[in-house]
C-alpha positions as CSV (number, residue, x, y, z in Angstrom):
1,M,-60.2,-83.8,41.6
2,K,-62.9,-81.0,41.7
3,K,-61.8,-79.9,45.3
4,F,-58.4,-80.0,44.1
5,L,-59.1,-77.7,41.1
6,A,-61.1,-75.3,43.3
7,M,-58.1,-75.1,45.8
8,A,-55.8,-74.4,42.8
9,L,-58.0,-71.9,41.4
10,A,-58.3,-70.1,44.8
11,A,-54.6,-70.2,45.0
12,V,-54.2,-68.5,41.7
13,M,-56.6,-65.8,42.7
14,V,-55.0,-65.1,45.8
15,L,-51.5,-64.7,44.0
16,A,-53.2,-62.4,41.5
17,L,-54.6,-60.2,44.1
18,A,-51.3,-60.1,45.8
19,A,-49.5,-59.2,42.6
20,C,-51.8,-56.3,42.0
21,G,-51.3,-55.2,45.6
22,S,-47.4,-55.6,44.9
23,K,-47.9,-53.7,41.8
24,N,-49.3,-50.6,43.5
25,D,-46.9,-50.9,46.3
26,T,-44.0,-51.1,43.8
27,A,-45.2,-48.0,42.1
28,D,-45.3,-46.1,45.3
29,D,-41.8,-47.3,46.4
30,T,-40.5,-46.3,42.9
31,G,-42.1,-42.8,43.2
32,D,-40.3,-42.7,46.6
33,A,-37.1,-43.8,45.2
34,Q,-37.3,-41.5,42.2
35,D,-38.0,-38.6,44.7
36,A,-34.9,-39.5,46.6
37,Q,-32.9,-39.9,43.4
38,G,-34.1,-36.7,41.9
39,G,-36.3,-38.2,39.5
40,E,-39.7,-36.6,40.6
41,T,-38.2,-34.1,43.2
42,Q,-36.7,-31.5,40.7
43,K,-33.3,-30.1,41.3
44,L,-32.3,-26.5,40.2
45,I,-28.6,-26.4,39.5
46,V,-27.9,-22.7,39.4
47,G,-24.9,-21.7,37.3
48,F,-23.3,-18.4,38.3
49,D,-20.4,-16.2,38.4
50,A,-18.9,-15.8,42.0
51,E,-17.3,-12.4,41.0
52,F,-20.6,-10.7,39.9
53,P,-22.1,-8.9,42.8
54,P,-24.8,-8.1,43.9
55,F,-26.1,-11.0,41.7
56,G,-23.8,-13.7,42.7
57,F,-20.6,-13.5,45.1
58,I,-18.7,-15.2,47.7
59,A,-19.6,-13.6,51.1
60,A,-17.2,-12.9,53.9
61,D,-18.0,-16.3,55.6
62,G,-17.1,-18.1,52.4
63,T,-20.7,-19.0,51.2
64,Y,-22.2,-18.2,48.2
65,D,-24.6,-15.2,48.0
66,G,-26.3,-12.5,46.0
67,F,-29.8,-11.5,44.9
68,D,-30.1,-14.0,42.1
69,L,-29.0,-17.0,44.3
70,A,-31.3,-16.0,47.1
71,M,-34.3,-15.8,44.7
72,A,-33.5,-19.2,43.4
73,K,-32.9,-20.5,46.7
74,E,-36.4,-19.1,47.9
75,L,-38.1,-20.3,44.7
76,C,-36.8,-24.0,45.4
77,A,-38.0,-23.9,49.1
78,R,-41.6,-22.7,47.9
79,L,-41.6,-25.7,45.3
80,G,-40.2,-28.3,47.4
81,W,-37.3,-28.6,45.0
82,E,-33.6,-29.3,45.7
83,Y,-31.4,-26.3,45.2
84,E,-27.6,-26.1,44.3
85,A,-25.4,-23.2,43.1
86,V,-22.4,-24.0,41.0
87,A,-19.7,-21.4,40.5
88,I,-18.7,-21.5,36.8
89,D,-16.2,-19.9,34.4
90,W,-18.4,-17.6,32.6
91,N,-16.7,-18.2,29.3
92,S,-17.8,-21.9,29.9
93,K,-21.5,-21.3,30.7
94,D,-22.7,-22.7,27.4
95,A,-20.7,-26.0,27.9
96,E,-21.8,-26.4,31.6
97,L,-25.5,-25.9,30.4
98,S,-25.1,-28.5,27.6
99,S,-23.5,-31.0,29.5
100,G,-26.0,-30.8,32.4
101,T,-23.5,-29.7,35.1
102,I,-26.0,-26.8,35.7
103,N,-29.6,-26.6,34.3
104,C,-30.1,-22.9,34.5
105,I,-28.0,-19.7,34.4
106,W,-29.4,-17.2,36.9
107,N,-26.8,-14.6,37.5
108,G,-27.5,-11.2,35.9
109,F,-27.9,-13.0,32.7
110,T,-28.7,-10.8,29.8
111,Y,-31.8,-11.7,27.8
112,T,-31.7,-8.9,25.2
113,G,-29.9,-10.1,22.0
114,R,-29.8,-13.7,23.2
115,E,-33.4,-14.3,22.8
116,N,-33.0,-17.2,20.4
117,D,-29.9,-18.7,22.1
118,Y,-31.6,-19.8,25.2
119,T,-35.0,-20.7,26.6
120,F,-35.5,-17.7,28.8
121,S,-37.8,-16.9,31.7
122,D,-39.6,-13.6,31.6
123,P,-37.4,-10.7,32.1
124,Y,-37.1,-9.5,35.9
125,V,-34.5,-6.8,35.9
126,D,-33.7,-3.7,33.7
127,N,-30.1,-3.0,33.3
128,S,-27.7,-0.7,31.5
129,I,-24.1,-1.1,30.5
130,V,-22.5,1.9,31.7
131,M,-18.9,3.2,32.0
132,V,-17.0,4.0,35.2
133,V,-14.0,6.4,35.0
134,K,-11.7,8.0,37.7
135,A,-13.2,11.3,39.0
136,G,-11.3,14.1,37.7
137,S,-10.3,12.2,34.6
138,G,-11.8,14.7,32.4
139,I,-13.9,12.0,30.8
140,T,-17.6,13.0,30.9
141,S,-19.1,11.2,28.0
142,L,-18.6,8.3,25.6
143,A,-17.2,10.6,23.1
144,D,-14.3,11.5,25.6
145,L,-13.2,7.8,25.5
146,A,-11.9,8.0,22.0
147,G,-8.4,6.9,21.9
148,K,-8.6,5.4,25.5
149,S,-8.5,1.8,26.9
150,V,-11.8,0.3,28.1
151,M,-11.9,-2.9,30.4
152,A,-15.0,-5.4,30.2
153,Q,-15.4,-8.8,31.4
154,A,-14.6,-11.6,28.9
155,A,-17.8,-13.1,27.3
156,S,-20.1,-10.7,28.9
157,S,-22.9,-8.5,27.8
158,A,-20.5,-5.3,28.1
159,V,-18.3,-6.8,25.5
160,D,-21.3,-7.5,23.4
161,A,-22.5,-3.8,23.8
162,I,-19.1,-2.5,22.8
163,N,-18.9,-4.7,19.8
164,E,-22.4,-3.7,18.6
165,N,-21.6,0.0,18.8
166,E,-19.1,-0.2,15.9
167,D,-18.4,3.4,15.8
168,F,-17.7,3.7,19.5
169,K,-15.4,0.6,19.4
170,A,-13.5,1.9,16.3
171,S,-12.8,5.1,18.4
172,L,-11.2,3.3,21.3
173,K,-7.5,2.5,21.6
174,E,-8.3,-1.0,22.9
175,V,-10.7,-3.3,24.6
176,V,-9.2,-5.3,27.4
177,E,-11.2,-8.3,28.4
178,L,-10.3,-9.8,31.9
179,G,-11.8,-12.6,33.9
180,D,-13.6,-10.4,36.4
181,Y,-14.4,-6.9,37.5
182,N,-12.1,-7.2,40.7
183,M,-9.1,-7.2,38.2
184,G,-10.7,-4.6,36.1
185,F,-11.0,-1.9,38.9
186,M,-7.5,-2.8,40.2
187,D,-6.4,-1.6,36.4
188,L,-8.5,1.4,36.5
189,A,-7.0,2.5,39.9
190,Q,-3.6,1.9,38.5
191,G,-4.2,3.7,35.3
192,T,-3.8,0.6,33.1
193,V,-7.2,1.2,31.6
194,D,-9.3,4.4,31.3
195,A,-12.8,3.0,31.9
196,V,-14.5,0.0,33.0
197,A,-17.7,-1.0,31.0
198,A,-19.9,-2.9,33.3
199,D,-23.6,-3.6,34.3
200,L,-25.1,-0.7,36.4
201,G,-25.4,-2.8,39.7
202,V,-22.0,-4.3,39.5
203,A,-20.5,-0.7,38.9
204,Q,-22.3,0.6,41.9
205,Y,-21.0,-2.3,44.0
206,Q,-17.4,-1.9,43.0
207,I,-17.5,1.7,43.5
208,A,-18.7,1.3,46.8
209,N,-16.2,-1.2,47.7
210,N,-13.1,-0.1,46.1
211,D,-10.8,2.8,47.4
212,G,-10.7,5.8,45.1
213,D,-13.2,8.2,43.6
214,Y,-15.0,7.0,40.6
215,V,-18.0,8.2,38.7
216,I,-20.5,6.6,36.2
217,L,-21.1,8.5,33.0
218,D,-24.5,9.8,32.6
219,E,-24.7,8.2,29.0
220,P,-25.3,4.4,29.1
221,L,-23.6,2.4,26.4
222,S,-26.8,0.2,26.2
223,T,-29.9,-0.9,27.9
224,E,-31.0,-4.3,28.3
225,Q,-32.9,-6.9,30.6
226,Y,-31.9,-9.8,32.8
227,A,-33.8,-13.3,32.8
228,I,-33.1,-16.8,33.6
229,G,-31.6,-18.9,30.9
230,F,-32.2,-22.5,30.3
231,L,-31.0,-24.8,27.7
232,K,-32.7,-24.1,24.4
233,G,-35.9,-26.3,24.3
234,N,-36.2,-27.0,27.9
235,T,-39.6,-25.3,28.2
236,E,-40.8,-27.7,31.1
237,L,-38.5,-26.3,33.7
238,R,-38.6,-22.9,32.4
239,D,-42.2,-22.9,32.6
240,A,-42.1,-24.1,36.3
241,V,-39.7,-21.8,37.5
242,N,-41.2,-18.8,35.4
243,A,-44.7,-19.3,37.2
244,E,-43.2,-19.3,40.6
245,L,-41.0,-16.1,39.7
246,L,-44.3,-14.4,38.7
247,K,-45.7,-15.2,42.0
248,M,-42.8,-14.0,44.0
249,A,-43.1,-10.7,42.0
250,E,-46.7,-10.5,42.8
251,D,-46.7,-11.3,46.6
252,G,-43.8,-9.0,47.5
253,T,-41.2,-11.7,48.1
254,M,-38.9,-10.3,45.2
255,L,-38.9,-6.9,46.6
256,E,-38.2,-8.1,50.1
257,I,-35.4,-10.1,49.0
258,A,-34.1,-7.2,46.7
259,Q,-34.1,-4.9,49.6
260,K,-31.4,-6.9,51.4
261,Y,-28.9,-6.1,48.3
262,V,-29.3,-2.6,48.0
263,D,-26.0,-1.9,49.9
264,Q,-24.4,-4.2,47.4
265,G,-25.6,-1.9,44.4
266,L,-28.9,-3.4,43.6
267,V,-31.4,-0.9,42.2
268,L,-34.9,-1.6,43.3
269,D,-36.4,0.6,40.4
270,S,-34.7,-1.9,38.1
271,L,-37.1,-4.7,39.1
272,C,-39.3,-4.8,36.0
273,L,-41.6,-7.7,36.9
274,I,-42.8,-5.6,40.0
275,K,-43.5,-2.5,37.7
276,K,-45.9,-4.6,35.6
């Protein structure tokens, strides 16, 4: 009987040890599974406007390109994260972020004036909203736009800048909101609108890539900064991205990437994280 009890006890001990070993193995397997399924391996899903060069656009070969996307891709590579770029309708950016279709907006996204609407990274680009007109139009200042038609992208910071400058807006004939700046510059070329309000980098890109003679007025409509926007309260993802963003600014990676987009209108002096 004692021999039987001893053998039973030994069996129980073996099973208990096996169970402990299985628990550890299971934890490791679960971790691997979570990595494969995106549980522990973070995935950065970047929402961007595919008609917003030099920050986000469709390249000649049909791939997604742009300074912000290149930055996001490099950041994910450095952190060992998965990366995905999702072209969105800019009007729907909040719905896309809230639904989880994307988990950040990284595409020339204006921080100024939206500080309390999202959880933001540190600002990384200084930007101005400027007016583009035809050379020889006789328009040389914002005051000269009185009674004129001005185009801006719908739901953009250019629209916000116009709305915030109430006296200026009241002086205009109309503000034409369109889906993207390609359409806006077509209207400017055809004389349907008298000016286009756009971010400085976007304005420079469009001038360089559109037939015609255009100039940017010396007087900006507003100044602002770009940052990466996350769903309000998502500080964990923001903090991880922001820490690596700062490292990229400090070690020269941000400048190296930016230099590739100068021909698309990116202004190197606008990189405010590098200035600090």
